[in-house]
LUMTIRO-865687 format. One record per residue (C-alpha): x negated, y, z. Coordinates in steps of 0.05 Angstrom, whole numbers, plus 5000, padded with zeros to 4 digits. Example, Ala and Ser with C-alpha at 12.3 -4.5 7.8 and 13.67 -1.06 7.14 Angstrom:
BEGIN
475449105156 472749795143 
! end
This chain:
BEGIN
500050005000 497450684984 499551105043 493951365087 492851745151 486852165162 484352335232 478552605272 476953155222 470353505235 471254045287 471654715254 472954455184 479154555143 484654055156 485953545103 492953275098 494952635065 502352645052 503952055008 510251954966 515651565000 514450824989 520250334991 519549815046 526249475043 533149645021 535050315050 528350435083 521850795066 516151125102 510551635100 505051785150 500252365161 495852695213 496153435225 490653805263 491854335314 499054425296 504554515347 509453955358 515053975307 522153925330 523853215345 516753005356 513852515398 515552145392 519452605355 526452385347 532152875343 534453255403 541653255426 545353755381 548654315417 556254345410 562354645443 567354225482 574254395504 572154465576 571455175600 564655035630 562054775564 565155355527 560855825569 554455435559 555555235488 552654545502 554653895537 553253755610 546753385597 545753165669 552752865673 551652495608 544752275631 547551975695 552551585654 547351315607 542751125663 547950785707 552050435654 548350335590 540950205601 540949515630 539249185564 535949545506 536548995454 538349385391 544048945368 547348995436 546649745438 549949885371 556949765395 556249985467 561450435499 559351155508 562851775536 567552135489 563152745489 556952315473 560751985416 562052675387 554752845392 552652195361 556952345301 553152995294 546552635302 542652575236 536452205260 535351585302 534951605377 528751445417 530350875464 523350775492 516951175500 511450795537 504151005546 499050565580 491850765590 485850425619 479850865638 473450505655 467550945673 470351555636 471951155572 479451155559 483550655519 490550915506 496450545476 503050895457 509350485444 515450835415 522050505396 527350855355 534450615343 538850765284 545950625308 549050985249 552550705189 547050895140 539450915135 536351495172 529351785176 525651675241 519452085257 514151845305 509652425323 504252425376 499252965396 492552655414 486052985436 481853235378 475852875408 479452205407 478851675352 485051285329 483150545331 489650195310 496750315288 502449815277 509749915261 515749475249 522249665214 527549145221 524348475208 518248745173 511648915206 506149365179 499149405208 493849935198 487249775166 481450265171 477850345104 472650815077 475051455045 473451574973 469252184960 473452774938 472353114871 469353804871 475954104849 479353794909 473854074953 474854764925 482254724936 481354485006 476555045024 481455565000 486055385058 484555725123 481555235173 485854985230 483255015300 481254335327 477254495389 478454835455 481954615517 488454945498 489554705427 484254165418 489553685394 491153325329 498153105311 499052385287 505452315248 509151725217 516051765187 520251185163 527351065139 530650585187 536350155159 543050225193 544149845257 536749705264 530649955302 523450155288 517550055335 510950435332 504650225368 498750715367 491850605398 486651135408 480151195448 476251765478 470351905524 472752385577 468553025584 467053325651 468754065656 468854495718 467353895761 473153455737 474952955684 481653105653 485952575619 492152835583 498152495553 502852895508 510152765523 514553125473 520652715454 525153325456 530852875474 532852435533 529351755530 532451145561 525850835582 520151325591 513851095627 506551305631 501650855667 494251025676 489350545709 482450815728 476250435748 470150815771 464950395808 461451025833 467751185873 473651625855 474352305889 478952905881 484452535844 490153005827 496353015784 498553735771 505453925745 507153805672 503754305627 507554595569 504654915507 504655615537 500355395595 496154895557 489054935582 490855335643 491054715686 495954985736 502955245738 503555845783 507155705848 507754955839 502154455848 506153825861 506053235813 511953145765 518152805793 517652035798 510052045796 506851515840 499351545856 495550995890 488150885895 482550555933 475250765933 473950535862 480850405832 486850855818 493650735787 498251315768 505151215740 510351705714 517051385704 522651895705 529851665700 534352005649 537252435705 530252645726 528552815654 534453285650 531953655711 525253765677 528353975611 535553895588 533553695518 527953235539 520953295568 516353765531 509453785562 502853455580 502052945635 495253075666 490652695712 484253015739 478952675780 471552645794 466752105818 461652085875 454952345853 448552645880 441652865856 439052215829 437351905762 444851835753 449651265739 446950765689 451550195668 449449595627 453949075594 452248555541 446248905512 448749625514 447850165565 451050835581 447751345627 451651895663 447552465693 450953015733 446953215795 449753655850 446854075907 442254455861 441155215865 443355605804 438255855754 437856605739 441356825674 439657335621 446157425584 448557885528 456057945516 457658095443 464958305437 469258435376 472659115380 475159145308 482159385290 484858675290 483458625364 488759155379 493958995432 494058345472 487458055448 483158635469 487058735533 485958005553 478658035534 477658635579 481258285636 476957675629 470458085626 472258475688 472657815726 466457525693 462258135711 464358065783 461857345783 454857505759 449557365811 444457855839 438657495804 442057545735 440858075681 445858285628 448058755573 454258865530 454958995456 461559205424 462159145348 466859315292 463959625229 459459985278 455159665332 454859985401 450059755454 451759935526 444559965553 439760085495 433659635489 434359305557 437958815602 439859095670 439958755737 446458595772 447759155821 454359465844 452960095804 451259715740 457559285747 461759905758 458760245696 459559625654 466959585672 467860315651 464460165584 469059565571 475159955593 473660505542 472760025484 477960165431 479759745369 477760055303 474459885237 472159225206 468158625231 460658625224 459057935254 452057885224 449858565248 452558445318 448957785325 442458065298 442758635348 444358175406 438757685388 433658245381 435758535447 434857875483 428357685447 425258365463 427258305536 424257605541 417757825507 416758485543 418758305614 415957835665 422357435670 423056815712 420056245671 425855795691 431456295676 436656135623 437956635567 444356625527 449057025482 456556985491 459857195425 467257335418 471257505356 478357435328 476857465254 472257365195 466457785172 468858385131 463058875138 455758775122 453658065107 460057665094 457357005067 457756465121 451456105098 447356745101 450156925170 448356235195 441356275167 440156975195 442656775263 438256165267 432156565247 433757095299 434956605356 428756185341 430755655392 429156135449 436156175477 443155895466 449156195430 456156075455 461956275410 469256415425 474756505373 481556815388 487756735345 489156415278 484956845233 478156655261 473056275219 472655685266 467755295222 462855875223 463355955299 462555205311 456555145267 453255755297 453955445366 451654755344 445455025309 443555445370 444554945428 451155255448 458555075451 464755375419 471855465442 478055705406 484056015441 490856195416 493356895428 498056795486 499157045556 493856575584 488056775539 484657165595 484456555641 481956125584 476156605571 474456615645 474955855647 470055785590 465156255623 465755855687 463455245648 457055575626 456156105680 452255675728 446155345697 442854865745 437454535703 433754695640 429654265591 432753605613 429552995581 431652275594 426751735575 426950975571 421350505550 420850505474 419849755471 426249635512 431450065478 433650285408 438750735375 439051185436 443651785429 441252505443 436452495502 434053215506 438653775531 436654515536 441254645596 445554295647 451254705673 454754605740 461054185733 458953865667 455653195652 450152935608 451552265574 446651815538 447851125509 443750605472 442249875457 437549415493 432349085449 430648525497 436948285533 433047795576 428948335611 430048405686 430649155690 431049805651 426350365672 429451055671 426051735679 429452415680 425153045678 427953745685 426454435710 430254785766 428455505781 421155465803 421054705811 419554135763 423653515778 422252795759 427352265777 425851535762 428550845777 428950135752 435949895737 436649155750 440148805693 441148105720 443948265789 451348125802 455748735801 457949055866 464949095837 468048515801 473548835760 477048205739 484248225761 484548975763 491549215742 491349425670 485049015655 487948325654 488847905591 483848325552 484248245477 479948495421 473448365457 472549105472 465949215508 467349915534 460050095540 458649885468 464650285445 462350895485 455650825450 458950795381 463551375399 457651815419 453451605359 459051775309 460252445342 452852615336 452752405263 458752855249 455353445284 448853325247 452453315181 455953965198 449354305214 445454115152 445654455084 441953895048 447053515005 442752895004 442352885079 449853025084 451252405042 446551985083 449752205148 456652105120 455151385098 452051225165 457951505203 462851155156 459250485165 459550525241 466850765240 468850165198 465049695244 468849955305 475450095270 475450845283 479251355241 474351915226 473552455172 470451915128 475351345141 482851285130 488350845159 491950445105 498250065121 499049345100 505248915103 504148335150 509547885122 517047835120 517847445185 511947675225 512847855298 514248595312 509348965356 510348775429 509049145494 502048865495 496449355508 489649175481 484949235541 477449225542 474448535550 472448355621 469347685606 463147595648 463548285678 463148005748 456047785732 453548275679 456748945692 451749405726 454650035756 449450215807 450550915834 443751225824 440750515828 437550375893 430650095882 431049345869 427548945923 421148575912 415148705869 415849425848 417049685918 410749325941 406849625884 409250315902 406650225973 399949965949 398850585906 399451045967 392751265996 393451446069 388951446130 390251116197 391651786230 399051736244 404951766291 409751186281 414150706319 415950846391 412151326377 405151046374 399551536355 393151326320 387351796305 381851566259 374851856266 371351606203 364351876217 364351566287 367450936261 372250956319 379850966323 383551236383 390851096400 395851336452 403251336466 407951906481 413851736526 418352296506 425752416517 431152356463 431953036430 424753246443 421353596385 413853456382 408653896348 404553416306 400553916264 400254656279 396055086231 400955636217 396056226223 390755936176 393355446125 400655636139 402554906152 406554636211 409353936222 414453776277 417853126293 424453036330 425752416373 431951986376 433351506433 434950766436 435850266494 429549916518 428549176501 430548706557 425248546608 421149146587 417849666631 420850256593 427550566609 428750726536 425350756468 424451366424 423251436349 422251996300 429052136268 426952776232 420353046207 420053796190 414454056147 413754816141 409055226097 408655976087 402856016039 402956235984 410456275993 415456056045 418255346041 420354786087 422254056083 427053696130 426352946123 430852406153 431251656135 436951816088 435552486055 430753056044 432453796044 427454226006 428354976014 423555465981 428756015976 433255535937 436054925971 435254235941 437753585971 434752915952 436752215972 431451756002 434151145965 432651455896 425651525867 424152235848 418652755840 419753505852 414053965836 413054715843 406855145838 404354975908 408554385932 410053685907 414853185938 414652475912 419851965935 419051215928 426050955939 427350676008 419950646021 416251306031 415652046016 409152375997 408553136009 402753495976 401254225991 396554615945 393153955926 388953985990 393953746043 397853106038 402652766086 406152096077 412551946113 414451206117 421951026119 423850476167 430750166153 433649576191 438749146155 441148836220 438249276275 437749016346 440749466400 433949766414 432349916341 433950536301 432550746230 426551216237 420551536204 413051456209 408352046197 401451936165 396152436145 393252276077 389052886062 387253426113 381953816073 386454426068 387654466143 383254946182 378454776238 383355136285 389154676269 392554386330 398253936351 398353226377 394752996314 392153636284 387353796342 382953196325 382353286250 375853676253 372753376315 368952746331 368752286392 363251896424 363851226458 359551286521 360050626556 360549956522 360849236543 354248936566 349648666512 354548876457 352949356400 358149796368 358049346308 359048746353 364849096386 368749066321 366748336310 368148036378 372348546415 376848066452 371147726490 366848346497 371948856522 377048496563 372248376621 370149106623 375849606632 371450206643 369850426572 369651186564 370551666506 367652366504 372552836469 371553586467 367053526528 372253126567 371252416590 377151966576 377751256603 380250786548 381650056537 381349656474 387849506437 390549276370 395949666335 399949496273 401350066224 404250136154 410549746172 406249226206 402149086143 395549296173 392449166241 388149716273 383049626328 383150236372 381350526440 387650666479 388451266525 393751156578 398651626613 401252016554 394152136529 392152476593 385352826585 385152616511 389653176487 389053906505 393754046562 399553576576 404953256534 410053796551 405554336522 407054026453 414654096457 417554566405 423954946418 427054776350 425054406287 422455036254 418355286312 411355466286 408255636354 400855466354 398755606426 401855356490 407755776511 408056136444 414156066399 414456296328 419356146272 417956106199 
! end
């Protein structure tokens, strides 16, 4: 059969329509099918069946309203007529007199059922729409199935049955259009296809249904949910424009990272599309049921006919929305592996924002008169107020003339500058034509000159936000030349974000400008919510957290990896990478993420175990049972991302040969995965005279073997075994340490002597370990936590280090607060790291390296290094607590005046004065047990003091190494300067260096 449906047209390109001639299917029936992009729902759309026609009744009440009492009729239908929806039984059913009158006026079939079922697994959504239409009339009537689907989604299947015939969709390659067709297509103004408000395509199928029969439509589409403003948003369009006997939406969500912030806002109609909230009402739609556990959620919307009338008398017209997020933290991210494919989600939190250098380029041509300019001003007033003190900005207004607010500079964010900027925007008036090229050249030069001539923060993010409502009419008007000029002006030094308002904008031009210059584009309709849409888009890009993000995997382990370098990561968004494993038998996949954050360089790394059983077996999850079609959701997410990237790459290139190559590659992959794209079409084939009609079966992703192969490790705690041991072996540390209960060890290498002592502190005590604040600027304090003493012991309780605080004020202020679970790094900007994720954070004078669940190495100015061991107990005894051990690896940068329980010995030596009879020092180390036990009167000379000591053995490095040492009793009496209490700090950030002195960093 020759009818086709096109979908997934390239964003920003003109919309192609394929309306085929009506093709006879059976006596009295025929059909046609098309997809429309960005168009509003037509009357009677979808599932677009006709609405109840308005008419007058004899009753006075109806005379006043001019329409039937819909709620009364709905109650009757619900209570009396909906028990069985078999078509043949419904044809002759008894209906109210008034309904009979309306049915006689009805010219199109009724919709008896509209059912949507969706399964979302790790952001990838499979959606199935089932619509049944009934022709109870005495002659064939046209039924129209119409469904708005997200522009980013791919249709993957479509089936319909009319009477006893079934037709199924087959995805085939699209034939290349002739040049004359291309010219004709380009003459049509492009339809908007992107943007939160109208980023929808309309799938439409119309058939003639024989009398006394029904038609069933089954549509499947897939999409990868995008994270915006900290939430994933899944939307189902419900626009029957008539009362539906059985209307149900069911959404099942599985997120192994854990579901948070699940919400179902009120239905959103076209006027509020993209706004996300209806003023004054935040409750879910009537009949909505929400249930969820930590990783699973099920949301149903099942309004009765009566409840539908309360929403809208002529049927529901709106979007059913679900928003949620998942648990996340600063880690390598969430890497999932299934049957040879992987997908990697990266969206860290708790990062300080990067400074921005932003130029707003605003259209003030005559076409902006009225609502558009007013809304733009309102949005800019709010946006200016949200700029941060560390940001710099400028404003350019353009028509046929170009006006720069602050000539040749970007100004800092101050109250006076914000006030003056608002005055400038307020005084903008619409006039003249549209010089897009000149405005962009001016903005790019302004930003380039500012970057070149000023000592800007190396980690700051520079960007242009460009807004227009039309096409170029002044200056350079050829799109190809504007694109070329813009790319030459930007030179990959900053990103360009474009916004189009209204129906006259050249969306293809704006989209390509953004794609070629690492930005994004949005298109908004001119309505009463445009100001909030503009503000919402700015919120998406207004808080950059990381720059120059690169995600790497071993080249010999992976192939066909999607985009892995990203200029910026914005707060509330998400970076997604997918690929194929070359060697499926390998034990793990190594992942490294490098990025810049303000003044810090960050390296996150981990090994994702491939063969470990999943923490969450999803077999038996509602909505996932009886999977058909062998749909590996990770493989399909990879194919989805790959096709999207090929489409974008084709849009960006001007080389015809490269365009053809990219088109064929995208077409081949779309055919392999049955996706309707700009290069594939959906052709309908007749399945046979007596084939089964489409049933209420929803093709779910395959879950075979998922219990053993699905890896969804949140951030991927380091796998036990070999690698962790290797990490420890690579650490070079000395014996000088404070660990355990707490046991102190001081190594004197030149004297070849080790000294040890205990400190019997109280829970809550904060001990000064290293104090060199005045010279090197470094201070280390350790806070104690208590635990019961072991039975039959001589101690009343045990104490361990629960927190280590490292402070440094040279060359700039910074501090680290380390616990067994997390690290807080603050050098003017706060960064939180988890101890169970491997990571490296580096700035000009400080480096923090985390080996997951093992240790943290802190290096200051490359001359001072500390290692903190992490002690975790899987099944702790009552007297055990998770705690830390502190080791000094390199003390070259500490001064000779450093102090503290450990620091005071770093630049001193000791002398062993009295030894066992007839035993040399060398022999002491060889036969200490026999030599020293009989003689308890050994003495050390330390700083001129004589300290009685006894020989002991201590285990350090988690018990992996045994140390022979001379032990000083009684809380190191005479060994340390002063007494134990002289080393108590008043708070973790106390930098006092002499007894009785308290300073704070």
